C-alpha positions in Angstrom: 17.6 -3.9 11.6 13.5 -4.3 11.4 12.3 -6.4 8.7 10.3 -2.7 7.9 13.5 -0.6 7.4 13.4 -0.7 3.8 9.7 0.5 3.9 10.8 3.1 6.6 13.1 4.3 4.5 10.8 4.4 1.6 8.4 6.3 3.8 10.9 8.8 4.8 12.3 9.7 0.8 8.6 10.0 0.0 8.0 12.5 3.2 10.6 14.5 2.8 10.4 14.7 -1.2 6.6 16.0 -0.4 7.5 18.5 1.9 10.3 20.0 -0.1 8.1 20.4 -3.2 4.9 21.7 -1.2 6.7 24.3 -0.5 7.9 24.8 -4.1 4.5 24.7 -5.6 3.1 26.7 -2.8 5.1 29.6 -3.0 4.8 29.2 -7.3 1.3 29.3 -6.9 0.7 32.1 -4.9 3.3 33.9 -7.0 2.0 33.0 -10.7 -1.5 32.8 -9.5 -2.0 29.5 -10.8 -4.7 27.3 -9.6 -2.9 24.4 -10.7 -0.3 25.0 -8.8 -2.2 25.4 -5.9 -4.1 22.2 -6.3 -0.4 20.6 -6.3 0.7 22.6 -3.4 -2.8 20.9 -1.8 -1.8 17.3 -3.1 1.6 17.4 -1.9 0.5 18.7 1.7 -1.9 15.6 1.9 0.8 13.8 1.2 3.0 15.0 3.4 0.5 14.2 6.3 0.1 11.1 5.1 3.2 9.7 5.1 3.1 10.8 8.8 0.0 8.4 9.0 2.1 5.5 7.1 5.0 6.4 9.3 2.9 6.2 12.6 1.3 2.6 11.3 5.1 1.3 11.4 6.2 2.0 14.4 2.7 1.3 16.3 2.4 -1.9 14.1 6.1 -3.3 15.2 4.8 -3.3 18.7 5.0 -6.9 20.5 2.1 -9.2 21.2 0.3 -8.9 24.4 -2.6 -10.7 26.2 -5.1 -7.9 24.9 -3.7 -8.7 20.9 -1.9 -12.1 21.0 -0.9 -11.6 17.0 0.2 -8.2 17.5 -0.4 -4.9 15.6 0.3 -5.9 12.2 -3.1 -5.0 11.2 -2.6 -1.1 12.5 -0.9 -0.8 9.3 -4.3 -1.0 7.5 -6.0 1.2 9.8 -3.3 3.9 9.2 -3.2 3.5 5.3 -7.3 3.6 5.6 -6.6 7.2 7.0 -4.1 8.3 4.7 -6.8 7.3 1.8 -8.8 9.9 4.0 -6.7 12.4 4.2 -6.1 12.1 0.1 -9.9 12.2 -0.7 -10.6 15.3 1.6 -7.7 17.5 1.7 -5.9 17.0 -1.5 -9.0 15.8 -4.0 -11.5 18.2 -1.9 -8.9 21.5 -2.3 -8.1 20.7 -6.2 -11.7 20.5 -7.6 -12.7 24.0 -5.1 -9.8 25.9 -6.3 -10.3 24.7 -9.6 -13.7 26.1 -9.6 -13.0 29.1 -8.2 -10.1 29.5 -11.0 -12.9 29.0 -13.9 -13.3 32.7 -14.1 -9.8 34.0 -12.6 -6.8 35.3 -14.6 -3.2 34.7 -13.4 -0.2 36.4 -14.2 0.6 36.7 -18.2 4.6 34.8 -17.8 4.3 31.3 -16.2 7.9 30.4 -15.8 8.4 30.1 -12.4 5.8 27.9 -12.2 7.5 25.7 -14.7 10.8 26.0 -12.6 8.6 24.9 -9.4 7.1 22.0 -11.5 10.9 21.1 -13.0 12.2 20.9 -9.4 8.8 19.2 -8.0 9.6 16.6 -10.7 13.2 15.7 -9.8 12.1 15.2 -6.2 8.9 13.1 -6.7 10.6 11.0 -9.2 13.3 10.5 -6.7 10.8 9.1 -4.3 8.7 7.5 -7.3 12.2 5.6 -8.3 13.1 4.4 -4.3 9.6 2.8 -4.0 10.0 0.5 -7.5 13.6 0.0 -6.5 11.8 -1.7 -3.3 8.8 -3.2 -5.3 11.4 -4.8 -7.8 13.6 -6.6 -4.8 10.4 -8.0 -3.4 9.5 -9.3 -6.6 13.1 -11.2 -7.1 12.6 -12.3 -3.8 9.3 -13.5 -4.8 10.0 -14.5 -8.4 7.3 -12.8 -9.6 6.7 -10.0 -11.8 7.0 -6.5 -10.7 3.2 -5.7 -11.7 2.0 -9.0 -9.7 4.1 -7.8 -6.6 2.5 -4.3 -6.9 -1.2 -6.1 -7.1 -0.8 -9.0 -4.7 1.8 -6.8 -2.2 -0.3 -6.9 1.8 2.2 -3.9 2.2 -0.3 -1.3 2.0 2.1 1.5 3.0 4.5 0.7 0.4 1.2 0.7 -2.0 0.1 4.1 -0.6 3.6 5.7 -1.1 3.6 3.9 -4.9 0.4 5.8 -5.6 0.7 8.5 -4.1 4.1 9.0 -6.2 2.8 8.2 -9.4 -0.1 10.4 -8.9 1.8 13.2 -8.4 3.7 13.0 -11.6 0.6 12.6 -13.4 -0.9 15.8 -11.5 2.4 18.0 -12.4 2.1 16.5 -16.0 -1.5 18.1 -15.7 -0.6 21.3 -13.6 2.0 22.3 -16.7 -0.7 21.1 -19.3 -2.8 23.5 -17.7 -0.5 26.1 -17.6 0.5 26.0 -20.6 -2.8 25.9 -22.5 -3.9 28.9 -20.6 -0.4 30.5 -21.6 -1.4 29.9 -25.4 -5.0 31.0 -25.1 -5.0 33.3 -22.6 -8.1 31.5 -21.1 -8.3 30.5 -17.4 -10.6 27.7 -17.9 -7.8 25.4 -18.6 -5.9 26.2 -15.3 -9.1 25.5 -13.7 -9.4 22.0 -15.3 -6.5 21.3 -14.7 -6.9 21.8 -10.9 -10.2 19.7 -11.4 -8.6 16.9 -13.4 -6.2 17.1 -10.3 -8.7 16.8 -7.8 -10.4 13.6 -9.6 -6.8 11.9 -10.0 -6.7 11.9 -6.3 -10.2 10.4 -5.9 -9.6 8.0 -7.8 -6.2 7.0 -6.2 -8.2 7.6 -2.5 -10.9 4.9 -3.6 -7.8 2.6 -4.6 -5.8 2.9 -1.6 -9.2 2.8 0.6 -10.5 -0.3 -0.6 -7.2 -2.7 -0.6 -7.3 -0.9 3.0 -10.6 -2.4 3.6 -10.1 -5.7 2.0 -7.3 -6.4 4.7 -9.2 -5.3 7.6 -12.0 -7.3 7.4 -9.4 -10.4 6.8 -7.9 -10.8 3.4 -6.7 -14.9 2.2 -2.9 -14.6 1.7 -1.4 -14.7 -2.0 -2.9 -18.0 -3.8 0.9 -18.6 -4.6 1.4 -18.3 -0.7 -1.0 -20.9 -0.3 0.2 -23.1 -2.5 3.4 -23.6 -0.8 1.4 -23.9 2.4 -0.7 -26.4 0.9 2.3 -28.4 -0.2 3.9 -28.3 2.9 1.1 -29.8 4.8 -0.1 -32.2 2.4 3.6 -33.2 1.8 4.1 -33.8 5.6 5.1 -37.3 7.1 1.9 -38.7 8.8 -0.5 -36.2 6.9 -3.0 -38.4 4.7 -4.9 -35.3 3.2 -5.5 -31.7 3.5 -9.1 -31.3 3.9 -9.5 -27.7 4.4 -7.0 -24.7 4.0 -7.9 -21.2 5.6 -5.6 -18.2 5.6 -5.8 -14.6 6.8 -3.2 -11.8 6.9 -2.5 -10.1 10.3 -0.7 -7.5 9.2 1.9 -7.5 5.9 4.5 -9.5 7.3 2.1 -12.1 9.8 -0.4 -14.7 8.6 -2.7 -16.9 10.8 -3.2 -20.3 9.1 -5.7 -22.7 9.6 -6.1 -26.5 8.4 -8.5 -29.3 8.9 -6.1 -32.7 8.5 -6.6 -36.0 7.9 -3.4 -37.9 9.8 -3.0 -41.5 9.4 -4.7 -43.9 11.6 -1.4 -45.2 13.4 -0.6 -41.5 14.4 0.0 -41.2 17.9 -0.8 -37.5 19.8 2.6 -36.8 20.2 3.2 -37.8 16.8 0.7 -35.3 15.7 2.2 -32.5 17.2 5.6 -33.4 16.2 4.0 -33.1 12.5 2.7 -29.8 13.2 6.0 -28.4 15.0 7.6 -29.7 11.6 5.2 -27.8 9.2 5.5 -25.1 11.0 9.0 -24.7 10.7 9.7 -25.9 7.1 6.8 -22.9 6.4 9.0 -20.3 8.4 12.1 -21.7 5.9 10.0 -20.7 2.8 7.9 -18.0 3.6 8.9 -14.4 4.2 5.8 -13.9 6.8 5.3 -15.0 10.1 3.0 -17.4 10.2 1.0 -18.8 13.4 -0.5 -22.5 12.2 -3.4 -24.0 13.7 -4.1 -27.8 13.0 -7.8 -29.1 13.1 -6.6 -32.8 13.3 -9.0 -36.0 12.6 -8.0 -39.7 11.3 -8.4 -41.1 7.7 -11.0 -43.4 8.8 -12.8 -40.8 11.0 -12.8 -38.8 7.5 -13.6 -41.6 5.9 -16.6 -42.4 7.7 -17.8 -39.1 7.1 -17.4 -38.6 3.7 -19.4 -42.1 3.6 
């Protein structure tokens, strides 16, 4: 079983839920004539497409390294997550706002009971998917010995983060759709239904921008979490024969891979063979302490040379 198996299950559960709720919302929206329900159907359709993108990212990101991509294909995860953000923005938000504007002067049917039933069924399906994502993040937070919110904020796995944001937005969208239907029923004005649809579109814009910014950060080269960097620093500085860590730089090559570049001052009496042994030891100790695969590159110098430059 690969390290991506929990993420794959999470994405599959979310995708299955989205297919189900899309059909339910679309049927209810057409039968009831509710703009908010049609907007929610578009939202679920966009989420379904995005789950396909995210599944593609898992498959392509697992490909082994080759001569043209010596560090593997882990960063494909970020590319496909960026496409998912575009999908939310264009397919979901665009249709929701457009449909909401059209619905401002359109009267639906007076009895939206079917829409309420559809919203309840959708809430159950989306809630199941959301719980699955939260369970995965809780497990990751427990292994990292951190808080749930900190794990969500600092996670480099944009695939799971995208699913969390989508499911959270879906639950909020269901509440907005229900509110719009209720106010339309109470007032007899179609404005509320259209306003709910536009609000759902605005919500999706926020989600798309947040996901897009996260993916952009990792595509252009984001450093490891400060806690991870502190662990790396501890192992390098604590290695026998290392006098000082002069510079440390890290970058994600995917959610599960890190490149580590360090300028290290070795003891003056250390031999080249011994320096290689120290580097291997650091690599092994990092492999034991970190969940990510690290690619460590040391730029060695000697304490005396370092002191001469500093003077």
